[in-house]
N, C-alpha and C positions, 0 to 999 in steps of 0.2 A: 211889731208883734213882740209881746213879752216873752221871757224865758219860759214862764209857766204855760203860755198858749202854745209855744213851740213844742214844749214837753208833752202836752196833751195830744197834739197832732201826731207826734212820733209814737206815742203810746197807742193810739188807734191803728197806726200802720203796723206796729209790732203785733198787735192782736190779729190783724188780717193775715200776716205771714205765719203766725202761729196756728191759725186755723187751717191753713193749707197743708197738705202732706208734705213732709220734709223734702223728698226729692223734687216735688213741684216748686216749692218755695225757693230752694237753693238754685234749681235750674233757671227759674225766672230771674233771680238775682244776678246770676252769671250772664244770662242773655242780655238783660238790660245794661249791665256794666260793659259788656262787649260792644254794644251799639255805640257807647261813648268813645270807644277807641277808633271808630270807623268814620266819625265826622271829620271835617277839615281840621287839620292840626291846630289852627288858630283857636278853635273852640274846645279842644280836648285837653283841658288843663291837667287833669289827673294823669292822663296817659303821658303827657309831656314830662311831668315830674318823674314818673316811673321810668321812662326811657332815658332821661338824663342820668338818673341814678344807676341804672344798669350799665350805661356806657362808661360812667366814672368808675364803677366797681370792677369792671372787666374790660380794661382798655384794649386788649388784644382780640376781643370778641367781634366777629363780623356784624355789621349793622343789621342785616337781616335777622340774625339769631337774636340780637338785642331787642329788636322790635317784637319778635315772637314772645320772648320772655316777658316783656313789659305788658303786651296785650293780655297774655294769659294771667299775669299778676293782677290786672284790673278785674278781669273776670272772676278770679279767685276771691278778690276783695268783695265783689258783689255777692258771691256765694257765702262768704263769712258774715256779711252784715245781715242777710236774710236768715242765716242759721241762728244768729243771736236770739231771734224771737222764739225759736223752739227751745233753745237752752234755758232761756229765762222764764218761759211760760209752761212748758210741758213737764210732766212728772220727771223727777231726778232719775229714777230707774230707767226711763226711756233713753235718756242721754247717755248714762253710763253703760248701757247695753251696746252702744255703738263702738265702744273701745274694743278693737280687735286684738291688740297686743300692747303691753306696757313693758317696754325694754328697760332693764335695770331696776325694776320694781323691788326685787329682793334687797339689793344694796341700799335703796332708799329707805325701805322699812327698817332695816337693821340700823342704819344711821339714826332714824327717828327714835328708836328704842334706846339709844345710848344717852349718856348724860350730856354730851356736847350738843349745842344747838345745831340746826340745819339751816343753810341759806340756799334758796332756790333762785336761780337767775334764768329768766325766760325771755322770749321775744315774740314779736307780732308776726306769727307764721302759722299757716294752716288753720286748724280748729283750736286755737290757743284758748278761747274762752271756756272750753269744756274742762280745762285743768282745775278750775276753782272748785267745781263740784266734787271731783275726786279727792282733792286735798282736804276738804272740809271733813271727810270721814276719818282722817288720820290723827286727830287729837289737836294739840295746841298749835294752831296754824293761823298766822296773820298774813294778810295779802295787802300790799300797798297798791293803790290805784289812783287814777286821775279822775276826780268827780266830773260828771257831765254838767255843763252850764244850765241845762234845763232841769230845774230842781225836781219836778214831778217825775221825769224819767229817771233821774239819778236815784231817787227814793226806791222806785220800782226795781231798778237793776241791782242796787245794793242788797235789797231783801232777797232777790232771786239768787244772787251769788252766795249769800250766807245761809242758804237753806240747809246745807249739810253740816254746818258747824264752824266753818272758818270765819274769821273776823276781818272785815275790810276796813282799812284806815286810809285816809287821804295822804297824798304826797306833800305834806306840809310839816311844820315843826311839831304839831301835836301827833301827827301820824308817825313821825320818826321816833318820838318818845315811846309810843306804844310798841313800835317795832323793836326798840332796844329792850323794853321790858320783856317782850316775847323771847329774845335771844338770851337775856339773863336767866330766864326761867327754864332754859333748855328746849325751848319750842322750835317751831319752824317758821321762818320768814320767807315770803316769796315776793319777788318784784320783777317787773319788766325792765330789762337793762339795756334795751336798744333804743331808747328815746333820747332826745335832747334835754338835758337837765334844765330846770327853770333858770338857774343862774349861770351866766357865762364865766363866772369865776371858777367853775369846775375845770379840772386839768384837760388839756388837749392831748388825745392819744390816738395813734394810727388806727383807722378802721378802713379796710380795703385800701390801705396805703395813704389815705387822706386823714390829716389831723382833724378830729372833731371833739367837742366837749363831751366828756364821759363822766357818769355819775360818781363823784367823789365819795358818796355814801358807801358804795361797795367796798372801797379800800379801807375806810374806817371800820366797817363791820368786820372785815376779815382780820385786820390787825388787832382789834379789841377782843374779839371772841374766839378767833381761830376755829370757826364752825366747820362741820362737814359741808362741802359745797357740791351741788349738782347743777349742771346746765340742762334746762328742760325745754324740749321742743315737741311740737305736736303736729304731725303731718296727716294729710288725707291720703289713704292708700288707693290702690287700683280697684278696690271693691265697692266704690261708691260711698254713700252717706253712712253706711254701717262699717266702715273700715277706717277707724281713727287709730293712729299709732303714736303712742307717747314714748319719749326717750328721756330717761334720767341718766345723764352721763356724769360720772365723778370727774372732778377737776382738781386733781392734786397739785398741779402747777399753780393754780390760783391760791389754794390753801397754804402752800409752802412759800409763796413769794415773799420776799423780804421787805418791800416797800410799795408805796401806792402806784408808782410807775409800772413796776413789774406786775402787780395785781391787775391793773386796768388794761395793760397790753395783753395779758393772758386772756382776760374777759372778752375783749374785742376779737381776739383770734378765735376763741370758741364760738362766738356769735357768727362770725363770718363763715366758719366751717359749717355751722348748722344751716345757714342761708344757702350756701353753695351746694348742699346736698339736695335741696328742693327749691331752686331759685324762683320758680314760677308761683310758689305759694307764699313768698315773702311779701310784705306790705310795702312795696317800693314807692307807693304814693306818698310816703312820709318824707319830709324834707330833712333827712338826717345830716346832709352835708351843708346845711344852711350857713353854719358858722365856721370860721377858721381863725387861727391866731391872728389877732389884729383887726378883725372886722368880719363883715358878711361876704360870702361868696355870691356872685351875681348870676350863677348858673340858672336858677329858677326864674328870675326876672328876664333873662335873656334866652330862655329855653327855645323859643320859636326860631330865633336867629341861629342859634347853635345847632339845632336839629336840621335846619335847612343847609347849613354849611357841611354838616356830617353827610347828608344825602348827596352832596356834590363831591364827596370823596376826601374831605379834609380829615386828617388823623386826630386822635385825641390830644396829642400834645399841642397841635396848632389851635385846638379848641379850648385849651386850658383845662381839660378834664382828666389828663393822665396824672397818676400819683407822682408825688415828689420822688425823684430817683434816689434821693438820700434816705427815704423812708422805707423800711422793710415792708414788703407785701405780706398780708396776713390772711389771704384766702386763695384757694385753688380754683381752677376753672370749674364751673358748675357741672354737676354730674347728672342730676335728675335720675339717679339710679335708685334702686330699692332702698327704702329708709330702714 
């Protein structure tokens, strides 16, 4: 099947979910995703990845609690994927009306009105896709994104994300040039900072105590432009689909850090704190710990064996999942408290 054929199928599936009422679409997505966590572990690859990540991030957490968080995370991912169809297809006003509160909005708007540029660092958590539509209304905003390999779907998604005025640029050399131009002009640049960068030449920085490649671009932007920096998270509240809470959190420790190591360490600390606030809403199915200094971690390839050993009572150190004791921990125990 060609990328265009895959894109057309995904486009029709997206139209189907957009036609359904949002509570029905997201409920169906969560239900179907939840079923995937109840099949035999051998076949539940996404759930295995999520569970390995949770065990590695929180080595003192009981296995039963880690299973609960991993299962709920997969359900929330199903909810997120079906929610995309509404965000991309339905009227903008309908999506923005679902924002129940924007924490730190005044500080963000004040920074946007200043002559200094603004750098927004976000992550794959909760209803993160909704943020693009909000940012597009705030002026000179550029958002870096990873293009979808299905070109037809990528075209549809890009147009949908740019409806309110923001510009989407790919995470390649041309996109970086456009991001730099935005910063030079005093605008706002937004990017998802919790992914594995394309090149493993990026520096390795602790994330939940494990050294992982971290985007060097963030350090370069901070040192070159000294922008206002906000860590942006977007959670689903207890009020259902119409309770989306966005947080713009100033990060002076990133702004004032003196070198790349300090900048990226502070970045990963902030991301871990956002995740720990609502761990069930984070996209734990992403293989964030895939690479380590010197090569690949084998956690995901060996996940079935590792999880069976964990079920028999072996601790994280014996499994090789515990953080290096010489590496400072950068996250607290998950709270799942009010955002």
